[in-house]
N, C-alpha and C positions, 0 to 999 in steps of 0.2 A: 504493500500500500504506500510505498515511498519512504519508509523510515530509513534513516542512515545508520542507526544503531539502536540497541535496546539496553535498558538498565534493569537488571533482575535482582529482586530482593524481597524481603530481607533474608539474607543467607544464614547469618549466625544470630544468636541471642543479642539483643541490644537494649539498652536502657530506654531508648526512644519508644520502644514498643514492648514494654514489659509483659503486657497481657496477651500478646500475640506470639504464638510459637513461630520460630524461624522456619523457612522453607527448606533449608539445608543444601548440601552439596549435590545430592542426587537431582534435585529440582534444577539447580544451576547447570549441571551437566546435560540434562534433558533439553533445557532451553538452548544451550550452546550448540547441541547437535541438531536442533530442529530448524535453525535459521541460517541464512548465508551472510548475514550482516554481523558486525561486531557486537558482542555482548559484554557489558560491564557489570560487575557484581557490586552490590551495596548492602549494608546492614551488618553491623557488628564486626567489620573488617579491622583487624589489628595486625601488628607485626608478627604475632604468634600464629595467625591463621591465613595470612595473605597467600602463602604458597599453596595451601590446600585449595583455595579458590582458583588460583591460576592453573593448578593441575586438573581441575574440573573442566577446563577449556575456555574460561573467560579470557577476553582480550585485554582486560584491564579492570581496575577497581575504582570505586568511589568511597571516600572516607570523610566522615563528618565528625561524629561524636569523639572518636579517639583523638583526632587532632585538636579538637576544642578543649579537651580535658588533660592532655599530656603536658608534662613539664616543659618540654622543648620541641615544639612542632617543627622547628627548622631542621631537626635531625632526620626527618622523614621526607 
């Protein structure tokens, strides 16, 4: 329908959506395999799980909460 990319989330547990279960890596992998445009993962992405999201096939990540709450966002 003309989209240039997709943002899929939320992948991991996040304080922004405490009452909503994350969709998980299987969901992310299914999305990535189902489309021919880039997919970016969002939701609970941290330095501890970013590689898991990338291994699931995402083309990149979107980070919000972690960068707003970490001590030194310039390191990322």
